[in-house]
N, CA, C and O of each residue as an XYZ file, in Angstrom:
888
protein
N     -14.507     11.674    -27.991
C     -15.190     10.815    -27.053
C     -14.204     10.382    -25.846
O     -13.091      9.910    -26.077
N     -14.691     10.576    -24.576
C     -13.802     10.368    -23.354
C     -13.549      8.816    -23.243
O     -14.427      7.984    -23.468
N     -12.274      8.518    -22.877
C     -11.979      7.023    -22.614
C     -12.686      6.548    -21.412
O     -12.921      7.260    -20.436
N     -13.022      5.276    -21.534
C     -13.497      4.626    -20.296
C     -12.436      3.629    -19.701
O     -11.795      2.854    -20.411
N     -12.313      3.713    -18.407
C     -11.286      2.835    -17.807
C     -11.279      3.025    -16.284
O     -12.226      3.619    -15.768
N     -10.297      2.568    -15.550
C     -10.269      2.594    -14.175
C      -9.339      3.650    -13.661
O      -8.166      3.719    -14.026
N      -9.938      4.539    -12.735
C      -9.070      5.454    -11.970
C      -8.225      4.679    -11.104
O      -8.534      3.524    -10.811
N      -7.124      5.260    -10.650
C      -6.100      4.534     -9.960
C      -6.642      3.938     -8.588
O      -6.264      2.852     -8.147
N      -7.568      4.765     -7.960
C      -8.252      4.176     -6.714
C      -9.142      3.018     -7.035
O      -9.209      2.054     -6.272
N      -9.869      3.094     -8.209
C     -10.650      1.884     -8.538
C      -9.753      0.745     -8.923
O     -10.143     -0.375     -8.593
N      -8.613      0.846     -9.567
C      -7.621     -0.007     -9.877
C      -7.165     -0.712     -8.579
O      -7.184     -1.940     -8.505
N      -6.791      0.002     -7.647
C      -6.138     -0.582     -6.427
C      -7.276     -1.348     -5.625
O      -7.058     -2.416     -5.051
N      -8.464     -0.735     -5.634
C      -9.575     -1.432     -4.967
C      -9.952     -2.736     -5.621
O     -10.342     -3.704     -4.969
N      -9.818     -2.727     -6.973
C     -10.128     -3.900     -7.723
C      -9.121     -5.043     -7.591
O      -9.429     -6.235     -7.590
N      -7.826     -4.526     -7.474
C      -6.748     -5.477     -7.258
C      -6.913     -6.050     -5.786
O      -6.661     -7.236     -5.576
N      -7.295     -5.291     -4.867
C      -7.384     -5.733     -3.471
C      -8.519     -6.727     -3.427
O      -8.359     -7.788     -2.823
N      -9.677     -6.442     -4.044
C     -10.855     -7.393     -4.114
C     -10.493     -8.709     -4.684
O     -10.866     -9.762     -4.168
N      -9.776     -8.647     -5.731
C      -9.420     -9.888     -6.493
C      -8.508    -10.785     -5.611
O      -8.674    -12.005     -5.576
N      -7.545    -10.153     -4.901
C      -6.645    -10.904     -4.035
C      -7.500    -11.553     -2.900
O      -7.386    -12.745     -2.614
N      -8.303    -10.764     -2.314
C      -9.173    -11.177     -1.212
C     -10.077    -12.352     -1.632
O     -10.190    -13.372     -0.953
N     -10.727    -12.133     -2.826
C     -11.653    -13.143     -3.229
C     -10.937    -14.588     -3.488
O     -11.537    -15.642     -3.273
N      -9.730    -14.538     -3.923
C      -9.029    -15.789     -4.117
C      -8.346    -16.285     -2.895
O      -8.234    -17.499     -2.725
N      -7.867    -15.405     -2.004
C      -7.002    -15.853     -0.901
C      -7.586    -15.483      0.524
O      -7.123    -15.974      1.554
N      -8.464    -14.729      0.514
C      -8.981    -14.168      1.748
C      -9.753    -15.235      2.659
O     -10.558    -16.032      2.177
N      -9.444    -15.179      3.972
C     -10.111    -16.110      4.827
C     -11.018    -15.444      5.929
O     -11.971    -16.040      6.430
N     -10.666    -14.225      6.251
C     -11.458    -13.508      7.339
C     -11.210    -11.995      7.226
O     -10.096    -11.555      6.941
N     -12.274    -11.213      7.456
C     -12.193     -9.792      7.487
C     -12.144     -9.186      8.916
O     -12.816     -9.693      9.814
N     -11.436     -8.217      9.109
C     -11.322     -7.499     10.386
C     -11.700     -6.036     10.231
O     -11.046     -5.323      9.469
N     -12.737     -5.556     10.928
C     -13.115     -4.114     10.882
C     -12.216     -3.464     11.825
O     -12.224     -3.847     12.995
N     -11.399     -2.473     11.433
C     -10.357     -1.873     12.150
C     -10.965     -0.743     13.094
O     -12.101     -0.305     12.915
N     -10.188     -0.338     14.032
C     -10.536      0.747     14.852
C     -10.500      2.048     14.026
O      -9.623      2.234     13.182
N     -11.514      2.986     14.298
C     -11.811      4.170     13.550
C     -10.562      4.966     13.113
O     -10.507      5.491     12.001
N      -9.588      5.039     13.989
C      -8.529      5.919     13.711
C      -7.187      5.137     13.337
O      -6.079      5.557     13.668
N      -7.383      4.009     12.645
C      -6.222      3.285     12.204
C      -5.532      3.890     10.851
O      -6.057      3.821      9.740
N      -4.385      4.441     11.103
C      -3.765      5.210     10.000
C      -2.315      5.044     10.031
O      -1.737      4.592     11.020
N      -1.684      5.426      8.900
C      -0.183      5.415      8.717
C       0.150      6.692      8.160
O      -0.504      7.140      7.218
N       1.214      7.379      8.717
C       1.602      8.698      8.315
C       2.309      8.655      6.835
O       3.227      7.858      6.639
N       1.917      9.414      5.943
C       2.550      9.452      4.660
C       3.178     10.761      4.210
O       3.941     10.773      3.244
N       2.896     11.780      4.837
C       3.341     13.041      4.454
C       3.276     14.074      5.567
O       2.354     13.953      6.373
N       4.239     15.193      5.731
C       3.918     16.155      6.740
C       4.655     17.417      6.186
O       5.643     17.401      5.452
N       4.038     18.447      6.639
C       4.634     19.832      6.394
C       4.341     20.713      7.596
O       3.359     21.450      7.688
N       5.323     20.556      8.533
C       5.125     21.252      9.812
C       6.284     22.129     10.140
O       7.393     21.978      9.627
N       5.990     23.047     11.010
C       7.144     23.929     11.581
C       6.741     24.239     12.954
O       5.837     23.640     13.537
N       7.463     25.227     13.475
C       7.403     25.525     14.934
C       6.004     26.144     15.240
O       5.642     26.267     16.410
N       5.233     26.524     14.222
C       3.884     27.208     14.496
C       2.795     26.257     14.285
O       1.730     26.429     14.879
N       2.971     25.222     13.455
C       1.771     24.375     13.150
C       2.242     22.969     12.780
O       3.417     22.745     12.490
N       1.278     22.011     12.797
C       1.575     20.702     12.431
C       0.515     20.299     11.411
O      -0.687     20.331     11.672
N       1.038     19.904     10.189
C       0.117     19.407      9.134
C       0.612     18.092      8.695
O       1.729     17.987      8.189
N      -0.169     17.086      8.866
C       0.191     15.679      8.622
C      -0.782     15.064      7.833
O      -1.973     15.227      8.099
N      -0.350     14.251      6.725
C      -1.198     13.518      5.905
C      -1.108     11.982      6.160
O      -0.009     11.507      6.448
N      -2.222     11.172      6.069
C      -2.231      9.817      6.378
C      -2.832      8.963      5.279
O      -3.575      9.438      4.420
N      -2.473      7.640      5.339
C      -3.434      6.701      4.728
C      -4.213      6.097      5.842
O      -3.698      5.644      6.864
N      -5.605      6.119      5.557
C      -6.474      5.601      6.667
C      -7.150      4.197      6.141
O      -7.571      4.018      4.998
N      -7.166      3.334      7.105
C      -7.608      1.935      6.813
C      -8.888      1.646      7.520
O      -8.982      1.890      8.723
N      -9.944      1.105      6.795
C     -11.218      0.955      7.414
C     -11.402     -0.612      7.865
O     -12.064     -0.903      8.861
N     -10.789     -1.544      7.087
C     -10.908     -2.916      7.305
C      -9.565     -3.575      6.792
O      -8.792     -2.997      6.027
N      -9.372     -4.847      7.295
C      -8.158     -5.619      6.811
C      -8.726     -7.000      6.545
O      -9.808     -7.309      7.045
N      -8.038     -7.856      5.771
C      -8.365     -9.060      5.564
C      -7.130     -9.958      5.689
O      -5.999     -9.613      5.347
N      -7.493    -11.260      6.265
C      -6.425    -12.266      6.370
C      -6.332    -13.009      5.119
O      -7.350    -13.451      4.587
N      -5.043    -13.192      4.560
C      -4.806    -13.973      3.348
C      -4.206    -15.265      3.855
O      -3.541    -15.309      4.889
N      -4.463    -16.315      3.093
C      -3.802    -17.546      3.163
C      -3.245    -17.973      1.824
O      -3.936    -18.504      0.955
N      -1.889    -17.698      1.701
C      -1.289    -18.031      0.363
C      -0.261    -19.108      0.545
O       0.827    -18.891      1.079
N      -0.640    -20.278      0.082
C       0.202    -21.468      0.181
C       0.823    -21.706      1.499
O       2.015    -21.988      1.620
N      -0.069    -21.581      2.566
C       0.217    -21.876      3.947
C       0.781    -20.613      4.706
O       0.893    -20.647      5.931
N       1.116    -19.560      4.013
C       1.593    -18.382      4.658
C       0.398    -17.336      4.824
O      -0.365    -17.071      3.896
N       0.316    -16.813      5.993
C      -0.826    -15.925      6.267
C      -0.399    -14.475      6.424
O       0.571    -14.186      7.124
N      -1.123    -13.552      5.771
C      -0.842    -12.148      5.761
C      -2.047    -11.355      6.104
O      -3.169    -11.796      5.853
N      -1.847    -10.115      6.712
C      -2.801     -9.166      6.821
C      -2.583     -8.229      5.633
O      -1.464     -7.846      5.291
N      -3.761     -7.870      5.004
C      -3.647     -6.865      3.984
C      -4.826     -5.827      4.127
O      -5.955     -6.189      4.460
N      -4.515     -4.582      3.871
C      -5.528     -3.521      3.987
C      -5.351     -2.511      2.889
O      -4.243     -2.285      2.403
N      -6.458     -1.902      2.498
C      -6.414     -0.836      1.407
C      -6.532      0.394      2.068
O      -7.497      0.544      2.817
N      -5.620      1.413      1.906
C      -5.659      2.628      2.478
C      -5.980      3.695      1.505
O      -5.570      3.614      0.347
N      -6.764      4.791      1.959
C      -7.039      5.929      1.242
C      -6.521      7.166      1.928
O      -6.430      7.218      3.154
N      -6.166      8.205      1.102
C      -5.553      9.421      1.735
C      -6.555     10.080      2.702
O      -7.774     10.037      2.532
N      -5.939     10.694      3.733
C      -6.844     11.279      4.767
C      -6.004     12.314      5.526
O      -4.791     12.180      5.684
N      -6.725     13.371      5.995
C      -6.049     14.220      6.825
C      -5.678     15.607      6.069
O      -6.357     15.970      5.109
N      -4.617     16.342      6.518
C      -4.354     17.558      6.089
C      -3.781     17.532      4.559
O      -3.551     16.479      3.966
N      -3.587     18.787      4.017
C      -3.139     18.879      2.623
C      -1.939     18.095      2.190
O      -1.872     17.768      1.005
N      -0.953     17.747      3.045
C       0.180     17.043      2.538
C      -0.220     15.635      1.979
O       0.553     15.051      1.221
N      -1.363     15.111      2.328
C      -1.894     13.813      1.707
C      -2.418     14.047      0.326
O      -2.537     13.088     -0.437
N      -2.741     15.261     -0.045
C      -3.537     15.442     -1.281
C      -2.832     14.955     -2.618
O      -3.480     14.737     -3.641
N      -1.542     14.810     -2.538
C      -0.798     14.378     -3.685
C      -0.870     12.897     -3.915
O      -0.484     12.403     -4.974
N      -1.395     12.142     -2.864
C      -1.423     10.715     -2.934
C      -2.811     10.366     -3.106
O      -3.678     11.236     -3.033
N      -3.121      8.992     -3.360
C      -4.407      8.537     -3.476
C      -4.739      7.332     -2.600
O      -5.628      7.397     -1.751
N      -4.014      6.226     -2.813
C      -4.275      5.033     -2.090
C      -3.073      4.001     -2.010
O      -2.072      4.146     -2.711
N      -3.212      3.043     -1.196
C      -2.124      2.036     -1.109
C      -2.666      0.706     -0.643
O      -3.788      0.635     -0.142
N      -1.878     -0.367     -0.802
C      -2.068     -1.632     -0.326
C      -1.071     -1.961      0.837
O       0.109     -2.029      0.494
N      -1.346     -2.165      2.098
C      -0.527     -2.225      3.202
C      -0.518     -3.744      3.649
O      -1.593     -4.307      3.859
N       0.666     -4.403      3.794
C       0.702     -5.818      4.088
C       1.641     -6.075      5.259
O       2.642     -5.375      5.410
N       1.352     -7.017      6.045
C       2.271     -7.540      6.990
C       1.910     -8.972      7.347
O       0.740     -9.339      7.243
N       2.912     -9.839      7.784
C       2.771    -11.290      8.055
C       1.875    -11.402      9.323
O       2.036    -10.715     10.332
N       0.970    -12.289      9.164
C      -0.039    -12.660     10.099
C       0.432    -13.445     11.373
O       0.062    -13.180     12.517
N       1.231    -14.369     11.049
C       1.593    -15.329     12.111
C       3.135    -15.811     12.135
O       3.511    -16.854     12.668
N       3.945    -14.905     11.486
C       5.377    -15.278     11.466
C       6.008    -15.383     12.772
O       6.962    -16.151     12.900
N       5.542    -14.626     13.861
C       6.182    -14.625     15.153
C       5.353    -15.388     16.122
O       5.690    -15.506     17.300
N       4.304    -15.891     15.643
C       3.493    -16.818     16.705
C       3.173    -16.098     17.988
O       3.354    -16.673     19.061
N       2.687    -14.821     17.931
C       2.237    -14.185     19.126
C       0.695    -14.068     19.024
O       0.119    -13.880     17.953
N       0.077    -14.191     20.212
C      -1.410    -14.259     20.113
C      -2.091    -13.004     19.969
O      -3.283    -12.959     19.666
N      -1.341    -11.911     20.186
C      -2.049    -10.516     20.194
C      -1.731     -9.859     18.761
O      -2.246     -8.772     18.498
N      -0.987    -10.424     17.932
C      -0.789     -9.741     16.609
C      -2.064     -9.422     15.893
O      -2.110     -8.473     15.110
N      -3.061    -10.153     16.126
C      -4.223     -9.989     15.189
C      -5.347     -9.156     15.917
O      -6.446     -9.019     15.378
N      -5.087     -8.647     17.044
C      -6.061     -7.764     17.620
C      -6.205     -6.419     16.959
O      -5.200     -5.942     16.431
N      -7.319     -5.763     16.928
C      -7.451     -4.448     16.213
C      -6.383     -3.478     16.729
O      -5.797     -2.733     15.944
N      -6.137     -3.480     17.982
C      -5.282     -2.363     18.614
C      -3.885     -2.769     18.190
O      -3.094     -1.844     18.005
N      -3.504     -3.884     18.027
C      -2.171     -4.281     17.613
C      -1.996     -3.874     16.173
O      -1.016     -3.226     15.806
N      -2.966     -4.265     15.357
C      -2.932     -3.819     13.872
C      -2.778     -2.374     13.728
O      -2.023     -1.928     12.865
N      -3.448     -1.599     14.521
C      -3.363     -0.129     14.531
C      -1.991      0.263     14.958
O      -1.510      1.264     14.426
N      -1.315     -0.371     15.823
C       0.022      0.039     16.236
C       1.058     -0.289     15.120
O       1.973      0.481     14.829
N       0.856     -1.433     14.549
C       1.746     -1.759     13.399
C       1.730     -0.790     12.344
O       2.760     -0.454     11.760
N       0.463     -0.274     12.047
C       0.288      0.676     10.878
C       0.911      2.054     11.306
O       1.553      2.753     10.522
N       0.671      2.381     12.597
C       1.118      3.671     13.116
C       2.650      3.693     12.968
O       3.233      4.676     12.512
N       3.275      2.582     13.366
C       4.783      2.512     13.402
C       5.327      2.073     12.001
O       6.488      1.669     11.936
N       4.635      2.126     11.001
C       5.135      1.891      9.556
C       4.840      3.081      8.706
O       4.096      2.984      7.729
N       5.388      4.162      9.045
C       4.941      5.379      8.120
C       5.696      5.396      6.822
O       6.621      4.617      6.595
N       5.277      6.299      5.985
C       5.911      6.550      4.599
C       5.972      5.301      3.802
O       6.996      5.021      3.178
N       4.850      4.482      3.790
C       4.738      3.350      2.910
C       5.767      2.197      3.279
O       6.074      1.392      2.400
N       6.273      2.101      4.471
C       7.235      1.134      4.933
C       6.687     -0.293      4.698
O       7.460     -1.212      4.428
N       5.440     -0.464      4.795
C       4.913     -1.887      4.827
C       3.870     -1.886      3.626
O       2.995     -2.752      3.621
N       3.928     -1.021      2.690
C       3.079     -0.992      1.453
C       3.788     -1.801      0.359
O       5.016     -1.779      0.276
N       3.069     -2.470     -0.428
C       3.620     -3.133     -1.571
C       3.419     -2.180     -2.894
O       4.233     -2.114     -3.815
N       2.277     -1.508     -2.823
C       1.994     -0.605     -3.967
C       1.238      0.686     -3.489
O       0.488      0.613     -2.515
N       1.423      1.844     -4.149
C       0.687      3.057     -3.726
C       0.608      3.835     -4.925
O       1.157      3.509     -5.977
N      -0.089      4.880     -4.755
C      -0.495      5.773     -5.930
C      -0.558      7.210     -5.669
O      -0.860      7.635     -4.553
N      -0.255      8.056     -6.765
C      -0.357      9.496     -6.655
C      -1.724      9.916     -7.135
O      -2.441      9.211     -7.845
N      -2.033     11.145     -6.682
C      -3.354     11.708     -7.076
C      -3.552     11.850     -8.625
O      -4.692     11.887     -9.089
N      -2.461     11.927     -9.408
C      -2.674     12.035    -10.849
C      -2.895     10.695    -11.536
O      -3.114     10.652    -12.746
N      -2.838      9.563    -10.755
C      -3.066      8.199    -11.292
C      -1.927      7.370    -11.371
O      -2.019      6.154    -11.536
N      -0.787      8.013    -11.255
C       0.473      7.102    -11.389
C       0.602      6.146    -10.181
O       0.296      6.487     -9.038
N       1.056      4.976    -10.500
C       1.306      4.033     -9.414
C       2.797      4.142     -8.951
O       3.646      4.570     -9.732
N       3.103      3.763     -7.712
C       4.503      3.693     -7.413
C       4.682      2.415     -6.577
O       3.979      2.161     -5.599
N       5.678      1.624     -7.034
C       5.964      0.387     -6.301
C       7.135      0.613     -5.369
O       8.086      1.317     -5.711
N       7.062     -0.004     -4.155
C       7.938      0.409     -3.079
C       9.294     -0.236     -3.357
O       9.393     -1.463     -3.380
N      10.378      0.594     -3.578
C      11.670      0.108     -3.998
C      12.302     -0.948     -2.982
O      13.057     -1.817     -3.417
N      12.001     -0.870     -1.678
C      12.564     -1.853     -0.793
C      11.883     -3.266     -0.879
O      12.349     -4.222     -0.259
N      10.796     -3.361     -1.645
C      10.151     -4.673     -1.818
C      10.541     -5.395     -3.172
O      10.386     -6.608     -3.308
N      11.024     -4.630     -4.104
C      11.295     -4.982     -5.478
C      12.775     -4.718     -5.858
O      13.402     -3.752     -5.424
N      13.294     -5.664     -6.718
C      14.581     -5.432     -7.255
C      14.473     -4.297     -8.378
O      13.384     -3.886     -8.779
N      15.561     -3.886     -8.792
C      15.624     -2.776     -9.811
C      15.115     -3.395    -11.153
O      14.378     -2.730    -11.880
N      15.477     -4.581    -11.466
C      14.951     -5.235    -12.693
C      13.359     -5.409    -12.581
O      12.633     -5.228    -13.558
N      12.909     -5.743    -11.422
C      11.478     -5.983    -11.160
C      10.808     -4.644    -11.371
O       9.790     -4.571    -12.060
N      11.376     -3.530    -10.771
C      10.761     -2.210    -10.853
C      10.667     -1.772    -12.315
O       9.634     -1.271    -12.761
N      11.813     -1.979    -13.086
C      11.736     -1.768    -14.549
C      10.594     -2.409    -15.215
O       9.865     -1.782    -15.983
N      10.415     -3.751    -14.908
C       9.320     -4.468    -15.572
C       7.977     -3.970    -15.122
O       7.042     -3.843    -15.912
N       7.897     -3.697    -13.870
C       6.529     -3.229    -13.360
C       6.155     -1.914    -13.997
O       5.021     -1.742    -14.444
N       7.038     -1.031    -14.044
C       6.555      0.314    -14.557
C       6.440      0.167    -16.158
O       5.792      1.018    -16.767
N       7.024     -0.839    -16.816
C       6.808     -0.941    -18.149
C       5.314     -1.614    -18.434
O       4.615     -1.284    -19.392
N       4.983     -2.497    -17.560
C       3.608     -3.123    -17.448
C       2.618     -2.186    -17.246
O       1.590     -2.187    -17.923
N       2.872     -1.273    -16.248
C       1.956     -0.178    -15.988
C       1.710      0.621    -17.186
O       0.548      0.809    -17.547
N       2.750      1.138    -17.872
C       2.577      2.092    -19.017
C       1.879      1.271    -20.181
O       1.189      1.849    -21.022
N       2.069      0.010    -20.195
C       1.346     -0.880    -21.252
C      -0.164     -0.912    -20.990
O      -0.930     -1.208    -21.907
N      -0.609     -0.618    -19.776
C      -1.998     -0.712    -19.414
C      -2.705      0.630    -19.143
O      -3.795      0.716    -18.577
N      -1.960      1.701    -19.617
C      -2.644      2.955    -19.563
C      -3.393      3.349    -20.819
O      -2.850      3.360    -21.924
N      -4.680      3.678    -20.608
C      -5.404      3.999    -21.845
C      -5.624      5.527    -21.910
O      -6.072      6.009    -22.950
N      -5.346      6.276    -20.900
C      -5.475      7.785    -20.963
C      -4.327      8.303    -20.050
O      -4.242      7.965    -18.869
N      -3.513      9.083    -20.616
C      -2.381      9.690    -19.801
C      -3.019     10.872    -19.027
O      -4.091     11.364    -19.378
N      -2.289     11.317    -17.926
C      -2.748     12.491    -17.276
C      -2.588     13.723    -17.969
O      -1.630     13.849    -18.733
N      -3.416     14.665    -17.800
C      -3.280     15.967    -18.264
C      -3.168     16.992    -17.150
O      -3.950     16.897    -16.204
N      -2.245     17.984    -17.181
C      -2.068     18.998    -16.170
C      -2.311     20.304    -16.606
O      -2.232     20.658    -17.783
N      -2.635     21.088    -15.573
C      -2.855     22.503    -15.757
C      -1.540     23.304    -15.597
O      -0.535     22.760    -15.139
N      -1.555     24.438    -15.932
C      -0.240     25.350    -15.766
C      -0.079     25.798    -14.390
O      -1.058     26.009    -13.675
N       1.237     25.966    -13.953
C       1.540     26.419    -12.669
C       1.622     25.307    -11.676
O       1.596     24.134    -12.047
N       1.724     25.662    -10.387
C       1.846     24.827     -9.230
C       0.842     25.071     -8.140
O       0.669     26.234     -7.777
N       0.232     24.197     -7.638
C      -0.538     24.280     -6.434
C       0.345     24.719     -5.156
O       1.270     23.999     -4.780
N       0.053     25.828     -4.556
C       0.888     26.298     -3.596
C       1.163     25.384     -2.459
O       2.314     25.299     -2.031
N       0.167     24.674     -1.920
C       0.324     23.814     -0.789
C       1.161     22.528     -1.004
O       1.987     22.130     -0.183
N       0.861     21.873     -2.249
C       1.487     20.539     -2.537
C       2.772     20.771     -3.421
O       3.660     19.920     -3.475
N       2.829     21.922     -4.087
C       3.945     22.121     -5.134
C       3.741     21.147     -6.249
O       4.747     20.726     -6.820
N       2.628     20.762     -6.605
C       2.301     19.843     -7.732
C       1.481     20.651     -8.690
O       0.846     21.640     -8.325
N       1.508     20.196     -9.965
C       0.616     20.722    -11.044
C      -0.795     20.425    -10.858
O      -1.059     19.288    -10.467
N      -1.733     21.222    -11.062
C      -3.157     20.834    -11.004
C      -3.508     19.625    -12.123
O      -3.116     19.700    -13.287
N      -4.194     18.654    -11.674
C      -4.514     17.586    -12.436
C      -5.837     17.833    -13.023
O      -6.831     17.885    -12.298
N      -5.917     18.005    -14.450
C      -7.124     18.149    -15.240
C      -7.811     16.952    -15.572
O      -9.034     16.850    -15.475
N      -7.021     15.993    -15.980
C      -7.538     14.601    -16.260
C      -6.527     13.623    -15.764
O      -5.354     13.669    -16.134
N      -7.046     12.626    -14.821
C      -6.085     11.752    -14.289
C      -5.898     10.480    -15.253
O      -6.636     10.245    -16.209
N      -4.862      9.736    -14.883
C      -4.541      8.482    -15.715
C      -5.722      7.521    -15.595
O      -6.308      7.364    -14.524
N      -6.049      6.901    -16.688
C      -7.049      5.786    -16.737
C      -6.286      4.468    -17.150
O      -5.356      4.482    -17.956
N      -6.742      3.361    -16.551
C      -6.066      2.111    -16.873
C      -7.141      1.100    -17.461
O      -8.351      1.238    -17.286
N      -6.562      0.084    -18.167
C      -7.365     -0.871    -18.707
C      -8.077     -1.747    -17.607
O      -7.539     -2.022    -16.534
N      -9.400     -2.180    -17.994
C     -10.148     -2.950    -17.015
C      -9.497     -4.157    -16.439
O      -9.699     -4.514    -15.278
N      -8.707     -4.785    -17.274
C      -8.031     -6.016    -16.831
C      -6.773     -5.959    -16.095
O      -6.190     -6.981    -15.735
N      -6.331     -4.734    -15.858
C      -4.982     -4.473    -15.164
C      -5.009     -5.041    -13.711
O      -3.985     -5.474    -13.183
N      -6.135     -5.025    -13.131
C      -6.252     -5.495    -11.720
C      -5.825     -6.881    -11.603
O      -5.110     -7.243    -10.669
N      -6.293     -7.786    -12.647
C      -5.846     -9.219    -12.491
C      -4.404     -9.243    -12.737
O      -3.773    -10.057    -12.063
N      -3.749     -8.511    -13.571
C      -2.367     -8.486    -13.685
C      -1.625     -8.161    -12.448
O      -0.717     -8.857    -11.994
N      -2.074     -7.036    -11.918
C      -1.442     -6.733    -10.627
C      -1.611     -7.705     -9.464
O      -0.730     -7.932     -8.636
N      -2.845     -8.269     -9.477
C      -3.128     -9.348     -8.488
C      -2.014    -10.456     -8.471
O      -1.457    -10.866     -7.453
N      -1.772    -10.884     -9.777
C      -0.835    -11.983     -9.964
C       0.539    -11.606     -9.585
O       1.272    -12.438     -9.051
N       0.946    -10.363     -9.836
C       2.261     -9.857     -9.593
C       2.560     -9.735     -8.034
O       3.642    -10.046     -7.535
N       1.469     -9.245     -7.329
C       1.645     -8.902     -5.857
C       1.513    -10.206     -5.188
O       2.276    -10.345     -4.231
N       0.711    -11.229     -5.461
C       0.654    -12.573     -4.841
C       2.060    -13.274     -5.010
O       2.569    -13.864     -4.058
N       2.665    -13.197     -6.225
C       3.916    -13.840     -6.401
C       4.900    -13.205     -5.444
O       5.639    -13.928     -4.775
N       4.943    -11.945     -5.350
C       5.800    -11.134     -4.536
C       5.666    -11.625     -2.973
O       6.643    -11.834     -2.254
N       4.375    -11.766     -2.590
C       4.172    -12.231     -1.155
C       4.719    -13.713     -1.026
O       5.337    -14.059     -0.019
N       4.478    -14.538     -2.035
C       5.040    -15.905     -1.978
C       6.545    -15.899     -1.784
O       7.103    -16.707     -1.041
N       7.168    -14.993     -2.453
C       8.645    -14.862     -2.400
C       9.113    -14.379     -1.187
O      10.165    -14.807     -0.712
N       8.343    -13.410     -0.556
C       8.797    -12.852      0.723
C       8.515    -13.779      1.826
O       9.155    -13.678      2.873
N       7.558    -14.724      1.666
C       7.288    -15.670      2.734
C       8.514    -16.595      3.045
O       8.665    -17.106      4.155
N       9.356    -16.774      2.031
C      10.502    -17.656      2.160
C      11.514    -17.106      3.088
O      12.326    -17.858      3.627
N      11.507    -15.744      3.314
C      12.477    -15.116      4.076
C      12.141    -14.943      5.487
O      12.912    -14.321      6.218
N      11.051    -15.442      5.930
C      10.530    -15.161      7.334
C      11.241    -15.972      8.352
O      11.427    -17.182      8.221
N      11.655    -15.236      9.423
C      12.243    -15.889     10.592
C      12.139    -14.799     11.756
O      12.067    -13.585     11.566
N      12.145    -15.425     12.955
C      11.959    -14.553     14.096
C      12.841    -15.133     15.167
O      12.633    -16.287     15.544
N      13.855    -14.381     15.706
C      14.597    -14.847     16.739
C      15.756    -13.952     16.963
O      16.083    -13.142     16.096
N      16.447    -14.070     18.183
C      17.565    -13.094     18.504
C      17.020    -11.913     19.259
O      15.821    -11.720     19.458
N      17.986    -11.153     19.656
C      17.573     -9.956     20.470
C      17.689     -8.550     19.649
O      17.138     -7.537     20.081
N      18.321     -8.552     18.632
C      18.490     -7.293     17.831
C      17.447     -7.195     16.642
O      16.897     -8.194     16.179
N      17.241     -6.014     16.226
C      16.208     -5.871     15.149
C      16.594     -6.477     13.922
O      15.728     -6.812     13.113
N      17.963     -6.675     13.672
C      18.349     -7.477     12.427
C      17.906     -8.926     12.379
O      17.738     -9.534     11.322
N      17.716     -9.475     13.666
C      17.320    -10.885     13.775
C      15.829    -11.005     13.495
O      15.333    -12.129     13.416
N      15.037     -9.841     13.332
C      13.628    -10.078     13.202
C      13.251     -9.678     11.764
O      12.955     -8.511     11.508
N      13.260    -10.630     10.836
C      12.922    -10.345      9.534
C      11.589    -10.952      9.178
O      11.422    -12.161      9.021
N      10.603     -9.983      9.054
C       9.264    -10.466      8.915
C       8.863    -10.449      7.499
O       8.223     -9.516      7.014
N       9.248    -11.499      6.828
C       8.775    -11.654      5.522
C       9.254    -10.549      4.530
O       8.547    -10.206      3.582
N      10.490     -9.998      4.780
C      10.919     -8.999      3.862
C      10.342     -7.570      4.114
O      10.697     -6.620      3.416
N       9.474     -7.449      5.096
C       8.937     -6.042      5.390
C       9.755     -5.247      6.436
O       9.901     -4.027      6.372
N      10.281     -6.037      7.406
C      11.225     -5.346      8.305
C      10.557     -4.474      9.286
O       9.716     -3.682      8.859
N      10.821     -4.516     10.537
C      10.560     -3.627     11.574
C       9.234     -3.639     12.178
O       9.017     -2.878     13.121
N       8.306     -4.429     11.734
C       7.058     -4.496     12.285
C       6.720     -5.822     13.035
O       5.576     -6.055     13.426
N       7.723     -6.646     13.211
C       7.571     -7.883     13.764
C       7.481     -7.906     15.220
O       8.340     -7.321     15.880
N       6.474     -8.559     15.810
C       6.307     -8.502     17.240
C       6.827     -9.698     17.872
O       6.102    -10.389     18.588
N       8.104     -9.996     17.637
C       8.740    -11.115     18.175
C       8.793    -11.093     19.758
O       8.929    -10.012     20.329
N       8.692    -12.203     20.430
C       8.671    -12.043     21.812
C      10.055    -12.692     22.377
O      10.293    -12.684     23.585
């Protein structure tokens, strides 16, 4: 009998919905081509780029700190095929600029944050999660992957050989997760955002002076 559980895309969507239900204050429908580059396989004859695409974003209010959060899904050429989805976050008002919240500005922030630079969590097509090392300590990562494995009810099964374009094994059965894992991830990610909020500051003329809640590089300081 086949196991019942959550595919990784359903898990990330469930985690997102739980965070927004508890902390969300406003939704923003994004511009149609709001994307972040995640993979490419290009040469002098062709350009093949994979993206995460974002349809909408939500404003979170977590203990007085505001964040923009969006759920991305893979999009574009075959380099994106080995991924599934992610949660992209950046601070809403750390720099007190009036245009940070426009759809065009959000699009620019995402475009300028490639390769999961501002993601907290993302996933592979086989169902494995990956947590972004720049956001978590080594001990935290060890704990997160241990928790992830404890919540797997079906491991991935792979076919023989490699898919030529992505150089990955074909996935016959993806990982399935326990239904309650979204609540666990929600609590972990919210605690991380609370921790990152403590490091926000904006000032000075160099990029090192612009620390946007631990995310780095997307601060629109004036």
